N, C-alpha and C positions, 0 to 999 in steps of 0.2 A: 504493501500500499504505499503510495506518495502522498506526503502530504501537500505539497504544492508544486505543482508542474508549471515551469516558464517556457512557454515556445516563442521562440523567435522565426517569425514568418507561416502565419496562420492560413496557408492555402491548402491545395490539394495535399500534400504529403503531412505538413505539420497539422492541419484541420483533422485528417483521418486519424492520427497519431492520437490526438486528443479525445476525440469521439471514440475510437476503440477502447482508450483506455478508461473513458466513464461507463461505457456499457459495461467493461469488465469489471466496474467497482474497483479500480487499480488508484483512484485520484481522488482526493477530497475538492482541490481548488486548481483553478489553472488561469494563469495569465498570460494573456497574448500580446505579442510585440510584432508591429510592422510598420511597413512605410505608408500604407493606404488607411485613411482613418476610415473611409467608407466601407471596405473590406472588414477590418477590426470590429465596427459597428455591426457589421452582418454576422460575423461570428458572434458578436456578445448576444444579437437578439434570437440567433437560433441555438443559444446555449453550448457552443462548442466553447468558448470559453468564458469563465466568470467575471473575469475583470481585464480590462484594456491597459495596457503597461504604459507607464511613461518615462522612466526612470531606469537604466538597466541596472543602477544599483539593487534594484527589488531582487535579483539574483541571490543576493545574501540570504534571503530567507527560503530558497528553493531546494527541494530534497534532489531535483531534476531539469537541468535546462536542456531542451532540445533545440539545435540549431537547425531549422529546417528552409534556408535561404540559399540563393545562387552562390556556386562555391566562391565567384567573385567579392562576393560580399563577406566572406569568413574572416579575413584578417581584420578589418575594421572592427567587425562583431567580436571577435576575440580578445582583441585590444580594450575594447569598452567595459566588456564584463569581467576580464581578469583580477581587476582590484577587488572585485565586490565579492568574490565567489566564498561562500563558506567552506570551512574545511571538510564537511562531510558531502557538500555538492558535488554530484557526478553531472559531466558536461557530455551528452552525444552529438554528433552532427549527422545530418542525413544528405550528404552530398555526392554525388554522383561520380565526382573524383576522389582519390585517397590520398596520394603522394603529397600532394601540393596543401591539402587541409593540413596532414599530420607535420608538415613544415613550418605551417604557421601555427599549429599548437604549439610545436617547440619555439616558435620565437615569442608566444605571448603568454603562455600560461605559467611558466616557471615553474614554482612549486607544486602548484596545481595540475601538472600534466599527469600526473599517475590516476587522477581521477575522471580523466577523459576517454571517453571510447568510440574512436570513430565508427560508424555504420554508414548503410546504404540499403534501404529498401526496396527492391525490386518490383515496384509496383506501381509504376507511372501510368498518366496518359495525357491524351493530347490537350484537355482542359486544367485551368488552372484558377485560382481562386477558390475562396473559400466555399463558394456554393458547389464546387465540385467536390468537396470531402465528403466522405461518408465512410460509416463505423466498419462495413466491412472489406474496406480497400486491400487488407494485409491477409485475409484468409487465403491458408496455403499458399500464401507467397512467400519467397525467400528473402532473408534480411541478412546482409552480409556484415560482420563485424571484423574490422582489421587492428586488433588492438596491438600497441607497442611493448617492447621487452618491459618497460617502465610501467605498463599498467596494471594496477590494483586488480587481482581477480576477483575480489568481491564487487568493485564495480561494474566488471566485465560481466558476471554471472547476473546482477540487478537489471542491466540493459537487456540481457539477455532473455529473462523472465519476462520482463515486461513485452517485449517483442513478441514472444509466445504467447501473453496473455492477450495480445491483439489478433492472435490467430495464424501467427507467421512463423516458419521454419526456420531457424537461425544456422547461419554457416559462419566458420571464421578462414580467413586466408590473409597473406599480409598484403598490405597496400601495394606494392610492385605487382603483385600477381593478379590483384583486383583489377588496376589499371590496365595491365596488357589485356586481360580477357574481355572487359567490356568495351575497349578500343575497337575490338572485332566484333561482337555480338549487339552492341548500343549504340556507340558514337558513330560509328562508320552508318550503318544503316540511317540513323538521324541526319547525318550529313548528304547522303545520297538523296533522301526524299526532298530536302529543302533544294538540293542542288537541280532537281529535275523540274520541280514548280519554278523556280527561278529562271532555268533554261527556257522553258515554254512561254513564261510570263514576257521575257524579254524580246521574243520575237515579234515580228511585224506582223506576223498572222498568230498570234498569242490568243486572242479574243476567239477566234474561230476555230484554234485546235481545241482549247476548253469548253468550247459548247457541242463537242462531240465526244470528250472525255467520258467513259463510263466506269464502271465498278473497277476494273482492272487498275486503271488511273487510279481512283480514289481509294482502293485499299493500298496502294505501293505508296501513296503520297501521305497517308493519314497522320502519319507523326510530324509530318510538317507544319501541322497546326500546333505544335508545341511552341513554348514561350521562348522567343529568339535570345532575350538577356541571357536565359538559362543556359541555352546550347552553346551560344558564343562564350560563356565563360567556360563551360565542361571542352570545347574546342582548344580555348588557350591552355588551360589547366593541363589538358591531356596530350599536347601536341605530339610529342615525339612517339608516343605510342599509335597515336591517330595516323599520323603520317605514314609510317610503316604499314597500317593498314590499307591505305588509300593507295600506297604504293602497290600492295600486295592484289588489290581490286584492279588497279588500273592494269595489270599486266595480265589479268584473266579476261578484262575486255578486250585488251590487244589480240589475245588469244582465240576468243572467239570471231573477233573482226576477221582475223586472218582465215579462219574456217569459212566465214560467209564469202569473204574475196575468193576462196579456192572451189565456192561451190561444195565443200564437202559435208553433206548432209549426212551421212553416217556418223561422222564426228560428232556432228552438231547432236545429233540424235542421242548420242553416248551421253555426252555434257547436260542436257536437259532430263535424261532419265535417271542420270546418277543425283542431279540436285532434288529431283521430285521425291526420289526414294528416300534419300537423307531427310529433305522435310518431313516427310511421313512418318520416318522412325522417330523422328524430333516431337512430334505431336502425339503420338502413341505413348510416349513415355513422359508425356506432361501430365 
């Protein structure tokens, strides 16, 4: 049970975390911080939070501080809360990149570093804001924790137990492993979706092309409706790993381009069959 939870960033992820813990009976009082007064008012009206925070010093009374803001905001936020953290306060983040967040925590948290538990819930959506939050968002989803060598095992257990109370399955890995993995299966697909939509939009015949686009285009580009600010920050924060994946994808496109140029239907069929079978096997394992 958490006496007081402080959430920075009461949007899809932070709001859903608050709702899930409230529904599970794991929190008594929730304070929410954010940049949008309108969003915070909506969160208060919907009982996602109990109180709208004003001064970051409020973290001194928190049992848990959850940082659910774009990773580009983490440095300034960690610097702002660090002087006020209570000795027993646990801090966890929900950012989509981990090595940069860990570096920022090392730079700003000082003696409080052992009470910091880096995390990443794998439960996004293309919608943002507290209106998109829901208590069941993390049911049967994976949450990855990337504890530091210095992380207090009790703090890590507490964060893991809270995520489990939200219905999530918790896994652990290093921050470097996390960033390499998600560059391939999350960050690259988002870049591809944004790039395709922008490519079509910038064409002189873009409006006509959009008018004929159907379910295939819609499904492929759904995630291009995600927060541009958040994905800008992710791309910059995980740039090296993402660039490696972009290079690999470019090589695959070049290979397929070569097969088309050569009229090699048999090889194309093999590529497409292999991809289809891999996707079906992945879906069966979900």
